[in-house]
Every structure is written in C-alpha cells, then in structure tokens.
C-alpha positions in Angstrom: 2.5 -15.7 -10.5 3.1 -13.2 -7.7 5.3 -11.2 -10.1 2.3 -10.3 -12.2 0.4 -9.1 -9.1 3.3 -7.0 -8.1 3.5 -5.3 -11.5 -0.3 -4.9 -11.9 -1.1 -3.6 -8.4 2.2 -2.2 -7.1 3.8 -0.5 -10.1 3.5 2.9 -8.5 5.2 1.7 -5.3 7.9 -0.1 -7.2 8.5 3.2 -9.1 8.6 5.3 -6.0 5.4 7.3 -6.9 3.4 6.0 -4.0 4.4 4.9 -0.4 2.6 1.6 -0.5 0.2 -0.7 -2.3 -2.2 -3.4 -1.2 -3.6 -6.4 -3.1 -5.4 -9.6 -2.5 -3.6 -12.7 -3.8 -6.0 -15.5 -4.8 -3.5 -17.6 -6.7 -3.5 -21.4 -6.7 -0.3 -21.6 -4.6 -1.6 -19.9 -1.5 0.3 -22.2 0.8 3.5 -20.9 -0.6 2.8 -17.2 -0.1 5.0 -16.8 2.9 7.9 -18.4 1.1 7.2 -16.1 -1.9 7.2 -13.1 0.4 10.5 -14.1 2.0 12.1 -14.6 -1.4 10.8 -11.3 -2.7 12.0 -9.5 0.4 15.5 -10.8 -0.2 15.4 -9.4 -3.7 13.6 -6.1 -3.1 14.6 -5.0 0.5 18.0 -3.7 -0.8 15.9 -1.3 -3.0 13.9 -0.2 0.0 10.7 -2.2 -0.8 9.1 -4.6 1.6 6.3 -7.1 1.3 4.2 -8.3 4.3 1.2 -10.5 4.7 -1.4 -8.4 6.5 -4.2 -11.0 6.6 -5.0 -14.4 5.5 -8.2 -16.4 5.1 -9.5 -19.3 3.1 -10.3 -17.0 0.1 -7.3 -14.8 -0.1 -4.0 -13.4 1.2 -3.8 -9.7 1.8 -0.3 -8.5 0.7 1.1 -5.1 1.6 4.0 -3.7 -0.4 5.7 -0.6 0.9 8.7 1.6 0.8 9.9 1.6 4.4 11.6 5.0 4.4 8.6 6.7 2.9 6.1 5.0 5.2 8.2 5.9 8.2 8.3 9.5 7.1 4.5 9.5 6.5 3.7 8.0 9.9 6.1 10.2 11.8 4.5 13.4 10.7 2.9 15.0 13.8 -0.6 15.0 12.4 -0.3 11.3 11.5 1.0 10.5 15.0 -2.0 12.3 16.5 -4.4 10.7 14.2 -3.2 7.2 14.7 -2.9 7.6 18.4 -6.7 8.2 18.4 -7.1 4.6 17.1 -4.7 3.2 19.6 -1.6 2.7 17.4 1.7 2.3 19.2 3.9 4.8 17.6 7.3 3.4 18.8 8.3 1.6 15.6 7.1 0.8 12.1 6.8 -2.9 12.9 4.6 -2.1 16.0 2.3 0.0 13.8 2.1 -2.7 11.2 1.4 -5.4 13.8 -1.4 -3.2 15.2 -2.8 -2.7 11.7 -2.8 -6.5 11.3 -4.8 -6.8 14.5 -7.3 -4.2 13.4 -7.9 -6.0 10.1 -8.3 -9.3 11.8 -10.8 -7.9 14.3 -13.0 -6.1 11.8 -12.6 -8.6 8.9 -12.4 -5.5 6.7 -10.2 -2.5 6.1 -10.0 -0.1 9.0 -10.3 3.3 7.3 -7.0 4.6 8.7 -5.3 2.2 6.4 -5.3 5.1 3.9 -2.4 6.6 5.9 -0.4 3.3 5.4 -1.0 3.6 1.7 0.2 7.2 1.4 -3.1 8.9 1.1 -3.3 12.5 2.3 -4.4 12.6 5.9 -7.0 15.2 5.1 -8.7 12.8 2.7 -8.5 9.9 5.2 -10.0 12.0 8.0 -12.8 13.3 5.8 -13.6 9.9 4.4 -14.1 8.6 8.0 -16.0 11.7 9.0 -18.3 11.5 6.0 -18.6 7.7 6.0 -17.2 7.7 2.4 -19.8 10.1 1.1 -19.6 13.7 -0.3 -16.2 13.4 -1.8 -15.0 15.9 -4.5 -13.6 13.1 -6.7 -13.2 9.3 -6.6 -10.1 7.7 -8.0 -7.6 5.5 -6.2 -9.0 6.9 -3.0 -11.9 9.3 -2.3 -10.6 12.9 -2.5 -12.0 15.6 -0.3 -9.1 18.1 -0.5 -6.8 19.2 -3.4 -8.7 17.5 -6.2 -6.4 18.8 -8.9 -3.2 17.4 -7.3 -4.9 14.1 -6.7 -6.1 13.8 -10.3 -2.5 14.5 -11.5 -1.2 11.8 -9.2 -3.9 9.3 -10.3 -2.9 10.0 -14.0 0.8 9.4 -13.2 -0.1 6.1 -11.4 -2.2 4.9 -14.3 0.5 5.7 -16.8 3.1 4.0 -14.6 1.0 0.9 -14.4 0.6 0.8 -18.2 4.3 1.3 -18.8 5.4 -1.2 -16.2 2.9 -3.8 -17.6 4.3 -3.3 -21.1 7.9 -3.5 -19.9 7.1 -6.6 -17.8 5.4 -8.3 -20.7 8.4 -7.4 -22.8 10.7 -9.3 -20.5 11.8 -6.9 -17.8 11.9 -8.4 -14.3 10.3 -6.9 -11.2 13.8 -6.2 -9.8 14.6 -4.2 -13.0 11.4 -2.3 -12.6 12.0 -1.4 -9.0 13.6 2.0 -8.4 16.1 2.0 -5.6 15.3 4.2 -2.6 
C-alpha cells in the first residue's frame, strides 16, 4: 500500500526533480508504518532517498521522503542558514534540523511555513509566503509562487508529467526501486 503513495506523491523526488516530498499516510496498517519505513530505507538509501516519519496522530502519519544530498545542499546555502536560524534551527547536521522540524510540527499541530525549504521550494517564495500570510502570490501550483513565475510553471509541468509517467509505469509493473533514480 505504501508503494502507491510513494509513486503518487513522491514521483518527482524519486526521479530527482525535487529535493523532497511529503504526504499523509492514512492506510489501514498504520501500526506498521515504522516497519515499512525501515524496509523502504534499506531499499532506497543506496539510491540517496530517505523516508522519515515527521508526525503521527490517530488520523494519519506524516511521511517525509527526501534526497539527503540535495537537502543538505539546499539547507547549507548561506541564505537558508540565515533564514532557518531565525526560527531556531540548529544548523549542525541534517538530522538535527529534521528533529527540530519534527518538534515544530508537534508544537503547532500544523505545518510551520519554513517547511517549504525542506521541500526544495525557493527561499524567496517561502519568505514571501510567510511575509504575505499566503496572500498576493503571482501563481499557485505545488507551492505559492512570488518570484520567477515562469520557471516555477515549467517545474510544475515537469512534476505533473513525471507523476503521470511514473503512475503509468508503476501500474504496468515497474517497482518503486526501478523508478528511483540513483543520486
């Protein structure tokens, strides 16, 4: 069951188009999610893809799928370090940042808006989203775009096409591993 979620919500991350993806798992086998994540990490970590449980409650499991090398590069940019420092993130290691993100999600019971950086969104768009409280964007797609609308639309189209292709291939018998591009 988790395989379908990975293809449907994470195709762009599996393909290497996007740093990370996030989805809510509401399947019947919620008690097995940690085992599933462990199994999938054994399969996908050699390709540079990691799965983590960010939050859990009675209704859903929030699963984060990311490319560690891309996420590390994104978060180590000087502007990202400065931005995340303003929210109290410890910038020593990727695991420290992810643990702090988990804490922020647990405390707010929602998505802290800086999560966009963890999903590979442009920092300019994340900062403007926060500043404008989600209003006044130029375009709304996978995220709200405040800068470089043309580039964002191109990326959104690639991501949509990737999802369609991956879904077709998966339904045709390709495995998640076969669909995952090595880093």
